[in-house]
Backbone as CSV, one residue per row, in Angstrom:
resi,resn,N_x,N_y,N_z,CA_x,CA_y,CA_z,C_x,C_y,C_z
1,MET,-10.857,-1.182,28.484,-11.766,-1.705,27.454,-11.983,-0.642,26.386
2,ILE,-11.954,-1.076,25.122,-12.157,-0.166,23.996,-13.655,0.006,23.767
3,ALA,-14.113,1.238,23.763,-15.545,1.541,23.698,-16.170,1.102,22.372
4,PRO,-17.472,0.788,22.380,-18.178,0.378,21.155,-18.136,1.428,20.044
5,SER,-18.022,2.699,20.409,-17.951,3.744,19.385,-16.607,3.771,18.680
6,GLU,-15.567,3.181,19.301,-14.214,3.197,18.731,-13.931,1.898,17.965
7,LEU,-14.249,0.794,18.570,-14.121,-0.520,17.924,-15.528,-1.019,17.642
8,ILE,-15.933,-0.932,16.388,-17.311,-1.274,16.021,-17.362,-2.731,15.577
9,ILE,-18.054,-3.542,16.355,-18.201,-4.971,16.068,-19.669,-5.243,15.756
10,THR,-19.923,-5.913,14.646,-21.295,-6.168,14.229,-21.918,-7.300,15.043
11,GLU,-23.205,-7.505,14.865,-23.916,-8.584,15.576,-23.414,-9.956,15.155
12,ASN,-22.715,-10.022,14.007,-22.139,-11.296,13.539,-20.698,-11.480,14.011
13,ASN,-20.254,-10.628,14.925,-18.894,-10.668,15.460,-17.852,-10.364,14.394
14,THR,-18.204,-9.500,13.453,-17.260,-9.066,12.430,-16.930,-7.589,12.642
15,ILE,-15.779,-7.180,12.135,-15.400,-5.780,12.264,-16.115,-4.947,11.213
16,TYR,-16.386,-3.709,11.529,-17.379,-2.887,10.836,-17.204,-2.788,9.317
17,HIS,-16.061,-2.318,8.834,-15.927,-2.076,7.397,-15.580,-3.344,6.608
18,LEU,-14.601,-4.097,7.094,-14.171,-5.290,6.350,-15.173,-6.425,6.465
19,ASP,-15.999,-6.416,7.497,-16.997,-7.463,7.734,-16.340,-8.835,7.869
20,LEU,-15.164,-8.872,8.498,-14.456,-10.117,8.752,-14.434,-10.402,10.246
21,ALA,-14.487,-11.685,10.600,-14.317,-12.116,11.974,-12.843,-12.448,12.210
22,PRO,-12.381,-12.439,13.451,-10.962,-12.692,13.728,-10.425,-13.980,13.121
23,GLU,-11.229,-15.039,13.144,-10.750,-16.328,12.621,-10.726,-16.370,11.097
24,GLU,-11.185,-15.324,10.442,-11.288,-15.334,8.985,-10.151,-14.606,8.281
25,VAL,-9.163,-14.165,9.020,-8.045,-13.447,8.422,-6.748,-14.199,8.678
26,ALA,-5.900,-14.263,7.641,-4.615,-14.953,7.735,-3.534,-13.998,8.208
27,ASP,-2.367,-14.548,8.533,-1.234,-13.716,8.949,-0.490,-13.121,7.759
28,THR,-0.730,-13.655,6.571,-0.161,-13.096,5.350,-1.282,-12.420,4.573
29,ILE,-1.124,-11.134,4.313,-2.159,-10.323,3.682,-1.647,-9.767,2.354
30,ILE,-2.455,-9.886,1.322,-2.199,-9.189,0.060,-3.263,-8.115,-0.078
31,THR,-2.846,-6.878,-0.273,-3.809,-5.804,-0.503,-3.781,-5.397,-1.968
32,VAL,-4.949,-5.137,-2.494,-5.091,-4.645,-3.870,-6.074,-3.473,-3.822
33,GLY,-5.938,-2.542,-4.730,-6.847,-1.412,-4.734,-8.211,-1.750,-5.304
34,ASP,-8.207,-2.394,-6.452,-9.409,-2.703,-7.208,-10.134,-3.915,-6.613
35,PRO,-11.396,-3.785,-6.216,-12.131,-4.940,-5.683,-12.164,-6.128,-6.639
36,ASP,-12.202,-5.867,-7.950,-12.232,-6.961,-8.919,-10.911,-7.723,-8.971
37,ARG,-9.849,-7.113,-8.457,-8.539,-7.765,-8.503,-8.398,-8.846,-7.447
38,VAL,-9.269,-8.850,-6.434,-9.199,-9.869,-5.391,-9.347,-11.260,-6.005
39,SER,-10.337,-11.443,-6.843,-10.555,-12.757,-7.465,-9.453,-13.107,-8.456
40,GLU,-8.793,-12.091,-9.000,-7.671,-12.351,-9.912,-6.474,-12.916,-9.152
41,VAL,-6.401,-12.636,-7.857,-5.366,-13.236,-7.017,-5.827,-14.590,-6.495
42,SER,-7.025,-14.637,-5.940,-7.489,-15.858,-5.277,-7.789,-16.997,-6.248
43,LYS,-7.886,-16.720,-7.537,-8.118,-17.796,-8.505,-6.957,-18.785,-8.525
44,TYR,-5.803,-18.362,-8.007,-4.649,-19.263,-7.948,-4.614,-20.074,-6.662
45,PHE,-5.505,-19.787,-5.703,-5.531,-20.543,-4.453,-5.991,-21.976,-4.705
46,ASP,-5.517,-22.860,-3.874,-5.966,-24.244,-3.935,-7.375,-24.385,-3.373
47,GLN,-7.707,-23.543,-2.403,-9.060,-23.509,-1.866,-9.321,-22.127,-1.271
48,ILE,-10.591,-21.714,-1.281,-10.999,-20.444,-0.705,-12.040,-20.737,0.374
49,ASP,-11.748,-20.327,1.601,-12.635,-20.622,2.725,-13.577,-19.472,3.057
50,VAL,-13.146,-18.249,2.766,-13.931,-17.067,3.121,-14.041,-16.153,1.915
51,ARG,-15.263,-15.752,1.595,-15.528,-14.735,0.573,-16.450,-13.703,1.204
52,ARG,-16.010,-12.449,1.237,-16.796,-11.423,1.906,-16.705,-10.112,1.137
53,GLN,-17.805,-9.390,1.075,-17.801,-8.064,0.454,-18.672,-7.118,1.248
54,HIS,-18.127,-5.948,1.543,-18.872,-4.870,2.197,-18.349,-3.555,1.645
55,ARG,-19.205,-2.833,0.954,-18.799,-1.616,0.253,-17.677,-1.968,-0.735
56,GLU,-16.571,-1.175,-0.736,-15.490,-1.466,-1.678,-14.509,-2.507,-1.149
57,PHE,-14.781,-3.029,0.045,-13.856,-3.960,0.685,-14.272,-5.406,0.394
58,VAL,-13.524,-6.040,-0.488,-13.738,-7.445,-0.842,-12.591,-8.252,-0.241
59,SER,-12.911,-9.358,0.420,-11.882,-10.179,1.060,-12.081,-11.645,0.715
60,HIS,-10.991,-12.314,0.370,-10.966,-13.765,0.182,-9.845,-14.320,1.047
61,THR,-10.126,-15.366,1.794,-9.102,-16.065,2.565,-9.084,-17.520,2.150
62,GLY,-7.883,-18.023,1.889,-7.761,-19.414,1.463,-6.334,-19.899,1.579
63,TYR,-6.049,-20.983,0.860,-4.740,-21.622,0.952,-4.090,-21.747,-0.420
64,LEU,-2.776,-21.511,-0.436,-1.957,-21.733,-1.624,-0.744,-22.543,-1.204
65,SER,-0.666,-23.787,-1.689,0.437,-24.690,-1.341,0.610,-24.794,0.180
66,GLY,-0.510,-24.858,0.880,-0.482,-25.037,2.320,-0.350,-23.749,3.120
67,LYS,-0.151,-22.629,2.464,0.005,-21.340,3.144,-1.320,-20.591,3.129
68,ARG,-1.748,-20.127,4.306,-3.005,-19.390,4.405,-2.770,-17.917,4.076
69,ILE,-3.595,-17.383,3.185,-3.432,-16.020,2.687,-4.792,-15.339,2.650
70,THR,-4.821,-14.070,3.027,-6.009,-13.237,2.846,-5.714,-12.175,1.804
71,VAL,-6.612,-12.017,0.853,-6.528,-10.935,-0.128,-7.669,-9.979,0.161
72,VAL,-7.346,-8.683,0.281,-8.382,-7.697,0.593,-8.206,-6.474,-0.289
73,SER,-9.300,-5.946,-0.804,-9.249,-4.720,-1.591,-9.370,-3.521,-0.660
74,THR,-8.594,-2.497,-0.952,-8.589,-1.304,-0.113,-9.353,-0.148,-0.733
75,GLY,-9.632,-0.221,-2.045,-10.082,0.980,-2.713,-8.894,1.899,-2.923
76,ILE,-9.152,3.159,-3.270,-8.084,4.093,-3.619,-7.823,5.060,-2.466
77,GLY,-6.551,5.289,-2.155,-6.169,6.352,-1.253,-5.820,5.924,0.152
78,THR,-5.034,6.755,0.837,-4.600,6.427,2.190,-5.714,6.566,3.217
79,ASP,-6.801,7.253,2.883,-7.940,7.273,3.810,-8.502,5.870,3.985
80,ASN,-8.580,5.120,2.890,-9.024,3.726,2.990,-7.970,2.836,3.635
81,ILE,-6.694,3.147,3.408,-5.624,2.386,4.065,-5.749,2.506,5.579
82,ASP,-6.092,3.667,6.078,-6.305,3.868,7.505,-7.358,2.900,8.038
83,ILE,-8.436,2.728,7.292,-9.495,1.798,7.693,-8.996,0.356,7.652
84,VAL,-8.427,-0.039,6.531,-8.057,-1.445,6.329,-6.951,-1.887,7.289
85,LEU,-5.914,-1.079,7.448,-4.805,-1.485,8.317,-5.232,-1.510,9.789
86,ASN,-6.014,-0.540,10.213,-6.498,-0.558,11.596,-7.387,-1.764,11.854
87,GLU,-8.245,-2.092,10.901,-9.175,-3.202,11.136,-8.487,-4.560,11.026
88,LEU,-7.520,-4.694,10.125,-6.746,-5.938,10.080,-5.991,-6.137,11.386
89,ASP,-5.393,-5.062,11.890,-4.675,-5.158,13.164,-5.626,-5.522,14.296
90,ALA,-6.798,-4.906,14.318,-7.770,-5.208,15.372,-8.187,-6.676,15.334
91,LEU,-8.336,-7.224,14.152,-8.778,-8.615,14.013,-7.787,-9.596,14.629
92,VAL,-6.507,-9.268,14.608,-5.514,-10.210,15.141,-4.974,-9.814,16.505
93,ASN,-5.139,-8.554,16.904,-4.483,-8.101,18.134,-5.427,-7.557,19.205
94,ILE,-6.741,-7.591,18.965,-7.710,-7.178,19.978,-8.670,-8.333,20.249
95,ASP,-8.887,-8.631,21.499,-9.848,-9.665,21.896,-11.252,-9.076,21.762
96,PHE,-12.043,-9.609,20.835,-13.377,-9.057,20.576,-14.343,-9.278,21.740
97,LYS,-14.097,-10.300,22.559,-14.999,-10.571,23.680,-14.791,-9.563,24.808
98,THR,-13.541,-9.264,25.113,-13.247,-8.361,26.232,-12.968,-6.930,25.777
99,ARG,-12.810,-6.741,24.464,-12.469,-5.423,23.895,-11.171,-4.870,24.479
100,THR,-10.217,-5.761,24.690,-8.914,-5.372,25.210,-7.816,-5.853,24.270
101,ILE,-6.679,-5.175,24.334,-5.540,-5.550,23.494,-4.919,-6.833,24.044
102,LYS,-4.625,-7.763,23.152,-4.047,-9.038,23.557,-2.631,-8.846,24.101
103,SER,-2.226,-9.723,25.000,-0.873,-9.649,25.556,0.166,-10.135,24.556
104,ASP,-0.201,-11.122,23.734,0.699,-11.621,22.693,0.224,-11.075,21.355
105,LEU,1.030,-10.198,20.766,0.625,-9.528,19.534,1.096,-10.285,18.297
106,THR,0.310,-10.215,17.248,0.620,-10.848,15.967,1.152,-9.799,14.998
107,SER,2.236,-10.145,14.317,2.798,-9.269,13.291,2.424,-9.819,11.921
108,LEU,1.623,-9.081,11.192,1.180,-9.501,9.868,2.246,-9.192,8.808
109,SER,2.256,-9.988,7.757,3.055,-9.684,6.565,2.088,-9.155,5.509
110,ILE,2.278,-7.896,5.122,1.336,-7.217,4.237,2.040,-6.834,2.946
111,ILE,1.541,-7.353,1.834,2.146,-7.074,0.531,1.109,-6.424,-0.372
112,ARG,1.424,-5.252,-0.853,0.531,-4.555,-1.772,0.865,-4.965,-3.209
113,ILE,-0.147,-5.339,-3.969,-0.027,-5.548,-5.410,-0.809,-4.425,-6.070
114,GLY,-0.093,-3.463,-6.636,-0.757,-2.280,-7.160,-0.237,-1.845,-8.507
115,THR,-0.780,-0.743,-8.990,-0.325,-0.130,-10.236,0.251,1.242,-9.919
116,SER,1.098,1.725,-10.804,1.822,2.948,-10.490,2.351,3.589,-11.764
117,GLY,2.777,4.847,-11.623,3.394,5.576,-12.721,4.868,5.803,-12.440
118,ALA,5.730,5.497,-13.413,7.174,5.670,-13.251,7.560,7.132,-13.401
119,LEU,8.620,7.510,-12.676,9.126,8.878,-12.727,10.561,8.944,-13.241
120,GLN,11.023,7.824,-13.798,12.363,7.780,-14.381,12.262,7.269,-15.819
121,PRO,12.988,7.887,-16.757,12.852,7.504,-18.167,13.309,6.089,-18.487
122,ASP,14.163,5.501,-17.627,14.695,4.167,-17.910,13.819,3.048,-17.346
123,ILE,12.686,3.394,-16.715,11.776,2.361,-16.202,10.588,2.265,-17.154
124,PRO,10.563,1.281,-18.023,9.487,1.198,-19.012,8.187,0.690,-18.403
125,VAL,7.103,0.937,-19.081,5.819,0.404,-18.645,5.858,-1.118,-18.680
126,ASP,5.023,-1.710,-17.851,4.870,-3.154,-17.680,5.950,-3.783,-16.802
127,HIS,6.880,-2.991,-16.274,7.876,-3.508,-15.352,7.349,-3.476,-13.916
128,ILE,8.087,-4.145,-12.999,7.739,-4.191,-11.584,8.685,-3.300,-10.795
129,VAL,8.130,-2.507,-9.897,8.915,-1.711,-8.963,8.581,-2.141,-7.537
130,ALA,9.612,-2.384,-6.739,9.457,-2.642,-5.306,9.828,-1.374,-4.554
131,SER,8.956,-0.937,-3.658,9.141,0.333,-2.961,10.009,0.146,-1.722
132,THR,11.231,0.667,-1.758,12.100,0.603,-0.585,11.603,1.534,0.514
133,HIS,10.994,2.657,0.105,10.444,3.635,1.045,9.131,4.182,0.485
134,GLY,8.261,4.605,1.378,7.051,5.312,0.981,7.108,6.730,1.540
135,ILE,7.044,7.705,0.649,7.081,9.109,1.044,5.678,9.673,0.870
136,GLY,5.077,10.135,1.953,3.664,10.522,1.925,3.437,12.000,1.703
137,LEU,2.831,12.327,0.562,2.356,13.684,0.317,0.927,13.857,0.818
138,ASP,0.344,12.792,1.357,-0.961,12.862,2.006,-0.735,13.266,3.468
139,ASN,-1.763,13.245,4.273,-1.596,13.688,5.669,-1.885,12.604,6.700
140,LEU,-2.015,11.342,6.292,-2.505,10.299,7.197,-1.692,10.188,8.483
141,MET,-0.384,10.005,8.365,0.406,9.707,9.553,0.619,10.916,10.458
142,HIS,0.271,12.098,9.994,0.376,13.285,10.855,-0.671,13.265,11.976
143,PHE,-1.678,12.395,11.856,-2.697,12.289,12.892,-2.293,11.332,14.014
144,TYR,-1.184,10.611,13.836,-0.757,9.622,14.810,0.516,10.064,15.522
145,ALA,0.689,9.587,16.751,1.877,9.934,17.529,3.133,9.307,16.948
146,ASP,2.974,8.344,16.061,4.118,7.686,15.434,4.725,8.557,14.334
147,ASP,4.101,9.678,14.003,4.580,10.567,12.949,6.008,11.012,13.263
148,ASP,6.985,10.450,12.559,8.392,10.721,12.826,9.039,11.233,11.549
149,LEU,9.412,12.512,11.533,10.020,13.107,10.349,11.477,12.658,10.269
150,SER,11.771,11.742,9.360,13.106,11.197,9.214,13.996,12.154,8.424
151,LYS,15.281,11.803,8.347,16.208,12.602,7.533,15.778,12.599,6.074
152,LEU,15.219,11.470,5.619,14.698,11.408,4.255,13.573,12.417,4.085
153,GLY,12.640,12.438,5.032,11.537,13.385,4.954,11.998,14.824,4.999
154,GLU,12.985,15.114,5.828,13.513,16.468,5.922,14.145,16.902,4.604
155,ALA,14.941,15.998,4.005,15.588,16.321,2.729,14.557,16.513,1.622
156,PHE,13.514,15.676,1.627,12.465,15.769,0.610,11.704,17.086,0.747
157,ASN,11.379,17.448,1.975,10.677,18.713,2.201,11.490,19.896,1.682
158,LYS,12.776,19.856,1.920,13.639,20.967,1.534,13.815,21.064,0.025
159,GLU,14.010,19.912,-0.634,14.378,19.929,-2.042,13.188,19.819,-2.994
160,VAL,12.117,19.165,-2.563,10.989,18.920,-3.460,9.775,19.772,-3.091
161,ILE,9.377,19.728,-1.839,8.165,20.438,-1.416,8.377,21.947,-1.420
162,ARG,9.514,22.387,-0.906,9.879,23.806,-0.884,8.826,24.648,-0.173
163,ASP,8.155,25.521,-0.891,7.221,26.466,-0.269,5.775,25.988,-0.256
164,ASN,5.517,24.753,-0.675,4.151,24.241,-0.626,3.710,24.069,0.834
165,PRO,2.442,24.298,1.126,1.984,24.351,2.520,1.683,22.995,3.141
166,PHE,2.581,22.027,3.006,2.390,20.754,3.694,3.743,20.108,3.947
167,THR,3.760,19.137,4.851,4.978,18.432,5.236,4.794,16.947,4.988
168,VAL,5.802,16.303,4.426,5.691,14.882,4.103,6.099,14.032,5.311
169,TYR,5.842,12.734,5.204,6.380,11.752,6.136,6.978,10.629,5.318
170,ALA,7.835,9.819,5.914,8.508,8.757,5.156,8.750,7.544,6.041
171,TYR,8.497,6.364,5.480,8.740,5.109,6.174,9.345,4.101,5.195
172,ALA,10.080,3.128,5.745,10.753,2.128,4.925,9.958,0.835,4.845
173,ALA,10.218,0.075,3.793,9.651,-1.262,3.647,10.365,-2.233,4.579
174,ASP,9.802,-3.407,4.740,10.425,-4.457,5.541,11.540,-5.116,4.735
175,ASP,12.732,-5.159,5.289,13.895,-5.695,4.574,13.723,-7.167,4.205
176,ALA,13.141,-7.940,5.112,12.976,-9.375,4.852,12.027,-9.613,3.684
177,LEU,10.952,-8.832,3.604,10.016,-8.988,2.488,10.657,-8.546,1.170
178,ILE,11.466,-7.495,1.214,12.176,-7.083,-0.004,13.067,-8.213,-0.486
179,SER,13.808,-8.830,0.431,14.691,-9.945,0.056,13.894,-11.116,-0.494
180,GLN,12.757,-11.389,0.107,11.925,-12.505,-0.332,11.392,-12.292,-1.743
181,MET,11.072,-11.058,-2.091,10.484,-10.761,-3.389,11.505,-10.308,-4.424
182,ASN,12.760,-10.227,-4.032,13.779,-9.652,-4.914,14.167,-10.601,-6.051
183,SER,14.460,-10.036,-7.204,15.026,-10.763,-8.338,15.517,-9.726,-9.335
184,ASP,16.176,-10.191,-10.382,16.658,-9.256,-11.405,15.524,-8.763,-12.301
185,GLN,14.295,-9.205,-12.034,13.143,-8.770,-12.827,12.488,-7.502,-12.284
186,ILE,12.942,-7.033,-11.116,12.296,-5.866,-10.520,13.278,-4.719,-10.368
187,VAL,12.719,-3.516,-10.283,13.475,-2.303,-9.981,13.119,-1.883,-8.565
188,LYS,14.099,-1.459,-7.777,13.852,-0.992,-6.421,14.099,0.508,-6.326
189,GLY,13.240,1.189,-5.594,13.406,2.623,-5.415,12.337,3.186,-4.504
190,MET,12.442,4.483,-4.244,11.495,5.158,-3.355,10.209,5.506,-4.098
191,THR,9.092,5.351,-3.407,7.775,5.626,-3.971,7.135,6.804,-3.249
192,VAL,6.596,7.733,-4.019,5.861,8.868,-3.463,4.369,8.559,-3.536
193,THR,3.681,8.775,-2.423,2.234,8.562,-2.359,1.523,9.908,-2.382
194,CYS,0.617,10.055,-3.332,-0.094,11.326,-3.531,-1.519,11.239,-2.997
195,SER,-2.105,12.396,-2.741,-3.455,12.448,-2.189,-4.537,12.479,-3.262
196,GLY,-4.155,12.421,-4.520,-5.112,12.410,-5.618,-4.454,11.925,-6.888
197,PHE,-5.237,11.768,-7.951,-4.750,11.206,-9.209,-4.402,12.284,-10.237
198,TYR,-5.068,13.405,-10.183,-4.859,14.439,-11.207,-3.897,15.506,-10.711
199,GLY,-4.377,16.586,-10.133,-3.493,17.655,-9.697,-2.350,17.208,-8.803
200,PRO,-2.617,16.377,-7.759,-1.524,15.943,-6.893,-0.445,15.137,-7.613
201,GLN,-0.783,14.549,-8.763,0.213,13.829,-9.541,0.642,14.614,-10.775
202,GLY,0.355,15.909,-10.789,0.831,16.766,-11.855,0.106,16.650,-13.176
203,ARG,-1.102,16.060,-13.145,-1.878,15.953,-14.388,-2.715,17.219,-14.592
204,VAL,-2.791,17.653,-15.826,-3.582,18.834,-16.151,-4.667,18.463,-17.148
205,LEU,-5.916,18.654,-16.754,-7.037,18.539,-17.686,-7.586,19.948,-17.883
206,ARG,-8.448,20.395,-16.977,-8.916,21.787,-17.031,-8.457,22.611,-15.828
207,GLY,-8.150,21.923,-14.739,-7.723,22.645,-13.546,-6.240,22.978,-13.588
208,PRO,-5.864,24.240,-13.448,-4.449,24.641,-13.484,-3.703,24.178,-12.230
209,LEU,-2.414,23.902,-12.374,-1.581,23.452,-11.267,-0.940,24.625,-10.542
210,LYS,-0.816,24.489,-9.245,-0.090,25.484,-8.468,1.415,25.311,-8.641
211,ASP,1.865,24.060,-8.667,3.296,23.761,-8.794,3.511,22.965,-10.072
212,LYS,3.949,23.617,-11.143,4.059,22.971,-12.445,5.338,22.155,-12.609
213,ALA,6.269,22.309,-11.702,7.570,21.658,-11.872,7.807,20.517,-10.891
214,ILE,6.774,20.102,-10.163,7.000,19.118,-9.107,7.439,17.761,-9.668
215,ILE,6.947,17.351,-10.839,7.370,16.073,-11.410,8.855,16.092,-11.729
216,ASP,9.345,17.223,-12.250,10.775,17.339,-12.528,11.586,17.198,-11.239
217,ARG,11.143,17.841,-10.166,11.880,17.751,-8.904,11.798,16.352,-8.307
218,LEU,10.646,15.694,-8.464,10.522,14.313,-7.985,11.502,13.389,-8.706
219,SER,11.581,13.505,-10.011,12.441,12.616,-10.794,13.923,12.887,-10.560
220,GLN,14.252,14.088,-10.086,15.656,14.456,-9.873,16.127,14.217,-8.437
221,PHE,15.185,14.017,-7.521,15.538,13.876,-6.110,16.237,12.547,-5.838
222,THR,17.308,12.603,-5.052,17.992,11.397,-4.572,18.297,11.557,-3.093
223,PHE,18.391,10.436,-2.408,18.739,10.449,-0.989,19.604,9.240,-0.699
224,GLU,20.839,9.505,-0.279,21.800,8.444,0.035,21.909,7.439,-1.097
225,GLY,21.945,7.958,-2.321,22.132,7.134,-3.513,20.882,6.473,-4.041
226,CYS,19.735,6.713,-3.393,18.474,6.103,-3.820,17.594,7.162,-4.486
227,ARG,16.940,6.809,-5.567,16.115,7.761,-6.307,14.636,7.424,-6.166
228,ILE,13.804,8.376,-6.522,12.364,8.135,-6.590,12.060,7.463,-7.920
229,THR,11.428,6.311,-7.851,11.129,5.546,-9.067,9.709,5.741,-9.573
230,ASN,8.772,6.033,-8.647,7.362,6.015,-9.062,6.489,6.741,-8.048
231,PHE,5.252,7.011,-8.418,4.271,7.481,-7.452,2.914,6.860,-7.689
232,GLU,2.111,6.836,-6.595,0.803,6.203,-6.577,0.019,6.770,-5.409
233,MET,-0.912,5.997,-4.784,-1.812,6.604,-3.803,-2.004,5.811,-2.503
234,GLU,-1.195,4.780,-2.243,-1.405,3.984,-1.031,-0.152,3.643,-0.227
235,THR,1.007,3.543,-0.847,2.178,2.924,-0.220,2.605,3.572,1.087
236,SER,2.705,4.893,1.148,3.194,5.537,2.369,2.277,5.240,3.552
237,GLY,0.970,5.190,3.308,0.026,4.871,4.378,0.207,3.456,4.886
238,ILE,0.412,2.513,3.969,0.643,1.114,4.368,1.911,1.014,5.196
239,TYR,2.980,1.645,4.737,4.251,1.569,5.460,4.162,2.248,6.823
240,GLY,3.534,3.409,6.860,3.418,4.129,8.119,2.579,3.380,9.140
241,MET,1.408,2.904,8.719,0.530,2.177,9.629,1.173,0.865,10.073
242,ALA,1.835,0.160,9.153,2.495,-1.097,9.505,3.598,-0.849,10.529
243,HIS,4.382,0.193,10.333,5.448,0.520,11.277,4.881,0.816,12.661
244,MET,3.838,1.614,12.701,3.244,2.007,13.970,2.657,0.806,14.722
245,LEU,2.033,-0.117,13.991,1.311,-1.224,14.605,2.134,-2.509,14.719
246,GLY,3.373,-2.479,14.237,4.248,-3.633,14.400,4.093,-4.709,13.350
247,HIS,3.706,-4.334,12.138,3.571,-5.294,11.051,4.681,-5.095,10.011
248,ARG,4.823,-6.057,9.116,5.818,-5.981,8.041,5.085,-5.649,6.747
249,ALA,5.672,-4.789,5.928,4.967,-4.374,4.714,5.924,-4.177,3.547
250,LEU,5.399,-4.462,2.363,6.109,-4.220,1.111,5.094,-3.891,0.035
251,SER,5.407,-2.891,-0.770,4.549,-2.504,-1.889,5.222,-2.876,-3.199
252,LEU,4.529,-3.674,-4.001,4.991,-4.049,-5.340,4.055,-3.407,-6.353
253,ASN,4.629,-2.807,-7.382,3.839,-2.012,-8.319,4.100,-2.417,-9.767
254,ALA,3.044,-2.662,-10.491,3.150,-2.824,-11.944,3.116,-1.424,-12.557
255,ILE,4.127,-1.100,-13.327,4.201,0.226,-13.935,3.309,0.249,-15.185
256,VAL,2.261,1.045,-15.101,1.330,1.138,-16.237,1.480,2.447,-17.003
257,ALA,2.241,3.387,-16.428,2.475,4.662,-17.112,3.886,5.133,-16.799
258,ASN,4.486,5.838,-17.765,5.739,6.530,-17.496,5.493,8.016,-17.712
259,ARG,5.510,8.767,-16.627,5.116,10.165,-16.695,6.182,11.037,-17.353
260,VAL,7.422,10.588,-17.351,8.497,11.337,-18.003,8.464,11.110,-19.508
261,ASN,8.283,9.862,-19.911,8.241,9.525,-21.344,6.864,9.732,-21.966
262,LYS,5.852,10.004,-21.116,4.472,10.210,-21.575,3.895,8.960,-22.241
263,THR,4.232,7.787,-21.707,3.752,6.537,-22.288,2.803,5.840,-21.319
264,PHE,1.924,4.995,-21.868,0.972,4.231,-21.062,0.935,2.805,-21.592
265,SER,0.803,1.839,-20.681,0.808,0.433,-21.059,-0.310,0.117,-22.048
266,LYS,0.013,-0.689,-23.036,-0.992,-1.143,-23.984,-1.784,-2.334,-23.436
267,ASN,-1.264,-2.945,-22.381,-1.964,-4.087,-21.784,-1.673,-4.125,-20.282
268,GLY,-2.220,-3.145,-19.573,-1.988,-3.057,-18.137,-2.495,-4.271,-17.376
269,LYS,-3.561,-4.884,-17.868,-4.102,-6.070,-17.209,-3.090,-7.204,-17.207
270,ALA,-2.382,-7.368,-18.322,-1.362,-8.411,-18.402,-0.205,-8.116,-17.456
271,ALA,0.154,-6.833,-17.311,1.228,-6.454,-16.398,0.856,-6.778,-14.959
272,VAL,-0.384,-6.512,-14.580,-0.844,-6.823,-13.228,-0.903,-8.331,-13.022
273,GLU,-1.359,-9.060,-14.021,-1.422,-10.522,-13.929,-0.038,-11.112,-13.703
274,TYR,0.945,-10.576,-14.402,2.325,-11.038,-14.220,2.799,-10.756,-12.798
275,LEU,2.480,-9.568,-12.280,2.875,-9.215,-10.919,2.200,-10.122,-9.892
276,ILE,0.960,-10.468,-10.106,0.257,-11.387,-9.198,0.973,-12.731,-9.154
277,ARG,1.267,-13.291,-10.317,1.956,-14.588,-10.359,3.345,-14.493,-9.732
278,TYR,4.060,-13.412,-10.023,5.397,-13.177,-9.473,5.339,-13.199,-7.947
279,THR,4.363,-12.488,-7.392,4.244,-12.405,-5.928,3.900,-13.746,-5.306
280,LEU,2.903,-14.416,-5.851,2.453,-15.681,-5.268,3.536,-16.752,-5.345
281,GLU,4.322,-16.745,-6.398,5.397,-17.724,-6.527,6.452,-17.578,-5.423
282,ARG,6.573,-16.369,-4.888,7.603,-16.102,-3.874,7.059,-16.129,-2.451
283,LEU,5.762,-16.314,-2.314,5.184,-16.478,-0.978,5.292,-17.924,-0.503
């Protein structure tokens, strides 16, 4: 039995942070960072059965063309991904009455709709990038026994990280979800997940950078013919947690900035809206 201090269930039979009950979550999950973006997705649903908000976690569950979908906001960063992915998994794979793991496990399909910065000059703002891999410059998966340093991670550590005092991890997207969302309208490539928005992504305001050339090395890195297309703050955590817990995951990103060309979208909201419609049409 999982102790009350580890699996926190409220008096309403909901899980602690998401404030959702097991029957209120679908097998298809869309994650968004911005809580306000949840309604921008669910406005296309034919009906919404569940609306819930607790802290930065907003969740809507409903139906689109007969398919049940949950949209949940994660907030920013892999620390929040740790909360959201663990609690979504608990909702479908732990019996809340007995506090035991179910014998028949559910595999969720998790699709991130997010924003990102491109690291290649040929990827213009307002385009869509699908992440074939998530490379984590954060430390989330190092806390789990599933932490597996792949050949990709080893090559990245050697060529990009070099003498910096941390080690990356890397996980792949689900092939079936990539195929489902694929079209000639998207770019596919590896995504780097950073632990912050400014220094970790090479931005300089007043704080000086320790590694001034990391963006150049990121944009130049290739592995088995695949290049790094973009970076953001959630994808590697989603991929790592999904792999560990037996779920399928894909991160789709609207490019709102190009860090090589120094450009920023003039209408990022429209780019995200297009990505939302693109995703829902293929679900």
